[in-house]
C-alpha positions in Angstrom: -0.7 -15.0 10.6 -0.8 -18.4 9.0 -2.1 -19.2 5.5 -2.1 -22.0 3.0 -3.2 -22.4 -0.6 -3.7 -26.1 -0.3 -5.2 -27.2 -3.6 -5.2 -23.7 -5.2 -2.9 -23.6 -8.2 -1.9 -20.8 -10.7 -4.9 -18.7 -11.4 -7.0 -19.5 -14.5 -10.2 -17.8 -15.7 -13.5 -19.5 -15.5 -16.8 -18.8 -17.3 -18.5 -15.8 -15.8 -21.9 -16.0 -14.1 -24.0 -14.3 -11.5 -25.1 -15.6 -8.1 -28.0 -18.0 -7.7 -30.6 -15.6 -9.2 -28.6 -14.7 -12.3 -28.7 -16.0 -15.9 -25.4 -17.8 -16.2 -25.3 -17.9 -20.0 -25.8 -14.1 -20.2 -23.1 -13.5 -17.6 -20.7 -15.8 -19.5 -21.0 -13.7 -22.6 -20.3 -10.4 -20.7 -17.0 -8.7 -21.3 -15.2 -8.2 -18.0 -14.0 -4.7 -17.5 -10.3 -4.2 -17.3 -8.5 -1.5 -15.4 -8.6 1.4 -17.8 -6.9 3.9 -15.4 -3.5 4.7 -17.0 -0.9 4.6 -14.3 1.4 7.6 -14.1 3.7 6.0 -11.5 7.4 6.6 -12.4 8.9 4.0 -14.6 11.9 2.1 -13.2 14.9 2.3 -15.5 18.2 0.5 -15.7 19.8 3.5 -14.3 17.6 3.3 -11.2 19.0 -0.2 -10.6 22.6 0.7 -11.4 24.8 0.7 -8.2 28.1 1.0 -10.1 30.3 4.1 -10.2 33.8 5.0 -11.3 36.0 5.6 -8.3 38.5 7.7 -10.3 35.7 10.0 -11.4 34.1 10.3 -7.9 34.6 12.9 -5.2 35.6 11.2 -2.0 34.3 12.8 1.2 35.2 11.8 4.8 32.9 13.3 7.4 34.7 14.0 10.7 31.9 14.9 13.1 32.2 18.7 12.9 33.9 18.9 9.5 34.7 17.1 6.3 37.7 16.1 4.3 36.9 16.6 0.5 39.0 15.0 -2.2 37.9 16.7 -5.5 35.6 19.5 -6.7 31.9 20.1 -6.5 31.4 20.0 -2.7 32.4 22.3 0.2 31.9 22.4 3.9 31.0 25.3 6.1 29.3 25.8 9.5 28.0 22.2 9.9 26.8 21.9 6.3 28.3 19.8 3.6 27.1 21.3 0.3 27.1 19.5 -3.0 26.9 22.1 -5.7 27.7 20.3 -9.0 26.5 17.2 -10.7 28.5 14.0 -10.3 29.2 11.1 -8.0 30.1 11.7 -4.3 31.3 8.8 -2.1 30.7 9.6 1.6 31.9 8.0 4.8 32.0 8.9 8.5 29.8 10.9 10.9 28.4 14.5 10.7 26.7 16.6 13.2 24.9 18.8 10.7 23.5 18.4 7.2 24.2 17.1 3.8 22.8 19.8 1.4 22.4 19.3 -2.3 22.0 22.4 -4.6 23.0 21.4 -8.1 20.2 22.9 -10.3 19.6 21.0 -13.5 22.2 18.3 -12.7 22.1 14.6 -11.7 23.8 13.7 -8.5 24.8 10.3 -7.1 25.4 10.1 -3.4 27.1 6.8 -2.4 26.7 6.2 1.3 29.6 4.1 2.5 29.0 4.0 6.2 27.5 7.4 7.0 25.7 8.8 10.1 24.2 12.3 9.9 22.4 13.9 12.8 20.7 17.3 12.7 18.8 18.5 15.7 17.1 21.4 14.0 16.5 20.5 10.3 16.7 17.7 7.8 19.8 15.5 7.9 19.8 15.2 4.1 18.3 18.2 2.3 18.0 18.0 -1.5 17.1 21.5 -2.5 17.8 21.6 -6.2 18.8 18.9 -8.7 17.4 17.2 -11.8 17.7 13.9 -10.0 19.5 12.4 -7.0 20.3 8.8 -6.6 21.3 7.5 -3.2 23.4 4.3 -3.5 23.8 2.2 -0.3 27.2 0.4 -0.6 27.0 -3.3 0.1 27.8 -4.2 3.7 27.5 -0.7 5.1 25.1 0.8 7.7 23.9 4.4 7.2 21.7 6.5 9.4 19.9 9.8 8.9 18.2 11.5 11.9 16.6 14.8 12.6 15.4 16.5 15.8 11.9 17.0 17.2 11.8 20.7 16.2 13.0 22.6 13.2 14.3 26.1 12.7 12.6 27.1 9.4 12.9 30.3 7.4 12.6 31.5 3.8 12.5 28.9 1.1 12.8 25.9 3.4 9.7 26.5 5.4 8.0 23.3 4.2 10.9 21.1 5.1 9.5 18.3 7.3 11.5 15.1 7.0 14.9 13.7 8.0 15.5 13.0 4.3 13.8 15.8 2.3 14.0 16.2 -1.4 12.7 18.7 -4.0 14.0 16.6 -6.8 13.3 13.1 -8.3 14.8 10.6 -5.8 16.1 7.1 -6.3 17.4 4.8 -3.6 19.3 1.6 -4.6 22.2 -0.6 -3.4 22.8 -3.5 -1.1 23.6 -1.7 2.1 21.3 -0.5 4.8 19.7 2.8 5.6 18.0 3.8 8.8 15.9 7.0 8.8 14.6 8.5 12.1 11.9 11.2 11.4 11.6 12.7 14.9 10.0 16.0 13.6 7.3 14.8 11.3 8.2 12.5 8.4 11.0 10.1 7.5 11.5 10.3 3.7 9.8 13.0 1.7 10.2 13.9 -2.0 8.2 16.7 -3.7 8.8 15.0 -7.0 8.9 11.2 -7.7 10.4 8.4 -5.6 11.9 5.1 -6.9 13.3 2.4 -4.6 15.1 -0.6 -6.2 17.3 -1.8 -3.4 18.7 -1.5 0.1 17.6 -2.6 3.5 15.7 0.5 4.6 14.3 1.1 8.0 12.2 4.2 8.7 10.5 5.3 11.9 8.6 8.6 11.8 6.2 10.6 14.0 3.9 11.0 10.9 4.5 9.4 7.5 7.5 7.2 7.0 7.6 7.6 3.2 5.9 10.4 1.2 6.0 11.2 -2.5 4.2 14.0 -4.2 4.5 13.1 -7.9 4.2 9.3 -7.6 6.3 6.4 -6.4 7.6 3.0 -7.7 9.1 0.3 -5.5 10.9 -2.4 -7.5 13.2 -4.0 -4.9 14.9 -3.8 -1.5 13.4 -4.4 1.9 11.5 -1.7 3.7 10.6 -1.9 7.4 8.3 1.1 8.3 6.9 2.3 11.6 4.6 5.3 11.1 2.6 7.5 13.3 0.4 8.2 10.3 0.8 6.8 6.7 3.3 4.1 6.0 3.7 4.9 2.3 1.8 8.0 1.0 1.8 9.1 -2.7 -0.2 12.0 -4.0 0.3 10.5 -7.4 0.2 7.0 -8.6 2.0 4.2 -6.7 3.4 1.0 -8.2 4.8 -1.9 -6.1 6.7 -4.2 -8.5 9.1 -6.0 -6.2 10.9 -6.1 -2.9 9.6 -6.7 0.6 7.5 -4.1 2.4 6.7 -4.5 6.0 4.6 -1.7 7.5 4.8 -2.6 11.2 2.6 0.2 12.5 0.5 2.9 10.7 -2.7 4.8 10.6 -3.2 4.1 6.9 -0.7 1.6 5.5 -0.4 2.4 1.8 -2.2 5.3 0.2 -2.0 6.7 -3.3 -4.0 7.7 -6.3 -4.0 4.6 -8.6 -2.2 1.8 -6.8 -0.8 -1.3 -8.5 0.8 -4.3 -6.8 2.5 -6.8 -9.1 5.2 -8.5 -7.2 7.0 -9.9 -4.1 5.7 -9.3 -0.6 3.7 -6.5 1.2 2.8 -6.8 4.9 0.6 -4.1 6.3 -0.6 -3.3 9.9 -2.9 -0.3 10.1 -5.2 1.2 12.7 -7.3 2.6 9.8 -7.2 1.3 6.1 -4.5 -1.1 5.1 -4.6 0.1 1.4 -6.4 3.2 0.3 -6.6 4.3 -3.4 -8.0 7.7 -2.5 -7.3 10.0 -5.4 -4.1 11.6 -3.9 -3.7 13.6 -0.7 -6.1 13.2 2.2 -8.8 15.8 1.8 -11.2 14.9 4.6 -13.9 12.4 5.4 -15.7 12.6 2.0 -12.9 10.5 0.4 -12.8 7.8 3.1 -15.4 5.4 1.7 -18.9 4.8 3.1 -21.9 6.0 1.1 -20.0 8.4 -1.2 -19.9 8.9 -4.9 -17.1 6.7 -6.3 -14.5 7.9 -8.8 -14.2 5.4 -11.7 -10.9 7.1 -12.7 -9.3 5.7 -9.6 -8.3 2.0 -9.3 -6.4 -0.4 -7.1 -5.1 -3.4 -8.9 -3.3 -6.5 -7.5 -1.8 -8.7 -10.2 1.0 -10.5 -8.4 2.9 -11.0 -5.2 1.7 -11.8 -1.7 -0.3 -9.2 0.2 -1.0 -9.6 4.0 -3.1 -6.9 5.6 -4.1 -6.5 9.3 -6.4 -3.4 9.5 -8.9 -2.0 11.9 -10.5 0.1 9.1 -11.1 -1.3 5.6 -8.5 -3.9 4.8 -8.1 -2.9 1.1 -10.1 0.2 0.1 -10.4 1.8 -3.3 -12.5 4.9 -3.7 -12.8 3.8 -7.3 -12.4 0.4 -8.9 -10.8 -2.6 -7.2 -9.3 -5.3 -9.4 -7.6 -8.6 -8.4 -6.1 -10.4 -11.4 -3.4 -12.5 -9.7 -1.3 -12.8 -6.6 -2.2 -13.9 -3.1 -4.2 -11.7 -0.8 -4.9 -12.3 2.9 -6.8 -9.8 5.0 -7.4 -9.8 8.8 -10.0 -7.1 8.6 -12.1 -4.9 10.9 -14.0 -6.1 14.0 -16.5 -3.2 13.8 -19.5 -3.3 11.4 -18.7 0.1 9.9 -15.8 -1.2 7.8 -15.1 -4.1 5.5 -12.2 -6.4 4.7 -12.5 -5.0 1.1 -14.2 -1.8 0.0 -14.5 0.1 -3.3 -16.2 3.2 -4.7 -19.9 3.4 -4.8 -22.0 4.3 -7.9 -20.3 3.6 -11.2 -17.3 1.7 -9.8 -16.4 -2.0 -10.0 -14.9 -4.7 -7.9 -13.7 -7.8 -9.8 -11.6 -10.9 -9.6 -10.2 -12.7 -12.6 -7.3 -14.6 -11.0 -5.2 -15.1 -7.9 -6.2 -16.2 -4.4 -8.1 -14.1 -1.8 -9.2 -14.8 1.7 -10.5 -11.6 3.4 -12.0 -11.9 6.8 -13.8 -9.3 8.8 -17.0 -8.2 10.6 -20.6 -8.3 9.4 -22.2 -5.0 8.4 -20.2 -3.5 5.5 -18.8 -6.7 4.0 -18.2 -6.6 0.2 -18.2 -9.4 -2.3 -16.8 -9.4 -5.8 -19.1 -8.2 -8.6 -20.8 -10.3 -11.2 -18.5 -9.2 -14.0 -15.8 -11.3 -12.3 -14.5 -14.3 -14.2 -13.2 -16.3 -11.2 -15.6 -18.0 -8.7 -15.9 -16.3 -5.3 -17.9 -16.7 -2.1 -18.9 -14.1 0.4 -20.0 -16.1 3.5 -21.3 -14.8 6.9 -21.1 -17.4 9.7 -23.9 -17.6 12.3 -21.5 -16.5 15.0 -18.1 -14.9 15.2 -14.8 -16.9 15.4 -12.1 -15.9 17.9 -8.8 -14.4 16.7 -6.4 -17.2 15.8 -9.2 -19.5 14.7 -8.3 -21.2 11.4 -10.5 -20.7 8.4 -10.6 -23.6 5.9 -12.5 -24.4 2.7 -12.9 -28.2 2.1 -14.3 -29.7 -1.1 -16.7 -32.6 -1.4 -13.8 -35.0 -1.6 -12.5 -33.9 1.7 -9.6 -31.9 0.3 -8.7 -28.6 2.0 -8.3 -26.2 -0.9 -7.8 -23.0 1.1 -6.8 -22.0 4.6 -6.0 -18.9 6.6 -5.7 -18.0 10.3 -7.0 -14.4 10.8 -5.3 -12.4 13.6 -8.6 -10.9 14.8 -12.1 -11.9 15.5 -14.1 -12.5 12.3 -17.6 -13.5 11.2 -17.6 -12.7 7.4 -15.1 -14.2 4.9 -14.7 -13.5 1.2 -12.7 -16.2 -0.6 -11.7 -17.0 -4.1 -9.1 -19.1 -5.9 -8.6 -20.9 -9.2 -9.7 -24.3 -7.8 -13.0 -23.0 -6.6 -15.7 -24.4 -9.0 -19.4 -25.1 -8.9 -20.1 -27.6 -6.2 -20.6 -28.1 -2.4 -18.0 -27.0 0.1 -17.6 -27.0 3.8 -16.3 -23.8 5.3 -14.9 -23.9 8.8 -14.1 -21.1 11.2 -12.6 -22.6 14.4 -15.1 -25.1 15.7 -17.9 -24.0 13.5 -18.5 -25.7 10.1 -21.2 -24.7 7.6 -22.0 -25.9 4.1 -21.9 -23.7 1.0 -23.2 -24.5 -2.5 -21.4 -22.7 -5.3 -23.6 -22.6 -8.4 -22.5 -19.4 -10.0 -19.5 -17.1 -10.2 -20.7 -15.0 -7.3 -22.2 -16.7 -4.3 -23.2 -14.9 -1.1 -25.4 -15.3 1.9 -24.7 -11.8 3.1 -27.4 -9.3 4.1 -25.0 -6.6 4.8 -25.8 -2.9 4.8 -23.5 -2.0 1.9 -24.8 -1.0 -1.5 -23.6 -1.6 -5.1 -23.0 -4.6 -7.3 -20.4 -6.3 -5.1 -21.8 -5.3 -1.7 -23.5 -7.7 0.7 -27.2 -8.0 0.4 -27.6 -6.1 -3.0 -26.7 -8.0 -6.1 -27.9 -5.7 -8.8 -24.4 -5.3 -10.3 -25.0 -1.7 -11.5 -23.6 0.0 -8.5 -26.9 1.8 -7.7 -28.6 2.1 -4.4 -31.8 0.2 -4.0 -35.0 2.3 -3.7 -35.5 3.8 -0.2 -32.7 6.2 0.6 -29.9 4.4 2.4 -31.0 0.9 1.5 -32.2 0.0 4.9 -28.8 0.7 6.2 -27.7 2.5 9.3 -30.3 4.0 11.7 -30.9 7.6 10.9 -29.2 7.2 7.5 -25.7 7.8 8.8 -23.0 5.2 8.9 -20.8 4.8 12.0 -17.7 6.9 12.2 -14.5 5.3 10.8 -11.4 5.1 12.9 -9.2 8.1 12.5 -11.6 10.3 10.5 -10.8 13.2 12.6 -7.1 12.8 12.0 -6.6 13.5 8.3 -3.8 16.1 8.7 -1.5 14.8 6.0 0.9 17.5 4.9 2.3 16.0 1.6 1.3 18.9 -0.6 
C-alpha cells in the first residue's frame, strides 16, 4: 500500500453546502451534528502506564519446568499450577509446563513477566479467576510466551474458559518487553471485564479472536501484531484506540465493538469481511451486518486522529449507526463485490460526516457511500467508467497541475471517495491507473454515483434525511434482496 497527502495539510473546516442541486447558503447555516454517543470505554490512568515496582516488596518466583521456587508469601505451587492468592507484585522468570492461576478476590495483582514461557496443553496458560484488577508488566528486553492446547478439559466454574490468557478481572498490559500468545484452542486474550493496553510488543495468533473484551477496551500504546481466524479485536462494550501500533495481519472482521473511537497513532487492518464494525456489541446475526437495516443512532464510529489503513473484502469501515471522521488519515482498499462498500453506516436516522482529516476510500460500484451533506469538509464520491487494476495509483490533481492526494489501492477498484482540507470548489483531474476523468467540485458534497444504497450519504440518493426513496428497495437489488455478505453464515462469536 502506497499513499501520499501531497498538498493536503492539517484539516480545517470549510463552509458547508450540498451537492450541485443544493442551496449552498442554507447548508452553510446548518449545524453539523457531533458524535453524541457517550463512550464508556475504560479510561487509561497513570497506574495503567506505570511499569515500576519495588523489588524489596515483590515476591520473586522462578519457574523450573515442573515446579517453582517462590521467595515470599502470597503464592504456592502444586500439581503443575502456580497459584497467586494474595494481592501484591510478583516477578516471574523461567518456564512452566502448567498454569499460572490468580485467585485473589478483591485485590490488585501485578504480574511482572521477566522472561517467562508457560505452556498448558489442556487449559489456559494464564488463568485469572478472581481479582479486582490484574496488571501484566512486560520487563524491558524480555521475551515472554503463553500457549494453550487445541482441546481443553473443562469442568465446574471454568467451563467458559476459552483463551490462552483468560481473565475474569479488569486486565492491563504494559511494559517494554514482548509477549507472544498462541491461542490454539479458540482465542488468544480474553477478559470478561475491561482491557487496557499501554505498552509492550504483543504478538497474538488465535484460531478465533486474537483479543476479546466484554466490558470495553482501550489501547493507548504498545505494538500489537494480530493473526486471527475470526475477529482481530472484539469488544462487546466500547473500544477506544488512543495510541500505539496495531497490525491486524489476518482476520474475518478486523476491529469490532460498540462505539469505536480512533484518535491516535497507526492502525493497519486486513479482513475477509469488514475492516471496522461498530455493531452494537457482540455479533448477533445477519441483521446487524449492514445492508438495508434499521440503523441505531446510539452507535457511532469516530476517527479523529492517527493513520488508518484498511484492506477488507467486506465493508472497509462499517458503522451500524453514525460514522464521523473529524481528523486523521484514512485509506481503504475496499471490496471488489458490489454488495459491500468502502465505507458504510446505519440506515434510517443515522449520519455519515466528515469535518476534518484525509480520506481516500476505494472500492467497487454498487453499495458505495459518500459523506452526508451536513459535512463541513469538501468531499467527492466518484465512479470511473471502468475498473482499475490492483496496484494502479489513484491521484487527484488540481487545475494548476499539483497532485493534492494520492493512494495505491491493493485491489481492483472503480469507485473512490476522497476528501482533504485542500479540496475546495474548482476543477480537478482524478486518475486511476491509465484513466483520467475531470471532476467539478461546486459544493461540499459532489458525486456522480448512481449506486444502489439508500440514505443521505449513499450513492444515487442525496436527500440527506436517511430515508428510502419511494418504491420499496429504491430500485436496488433484483427481487428486493441484497447479495449475501462474506462470512454472514459464520457469526459464532463467543465473547459473552
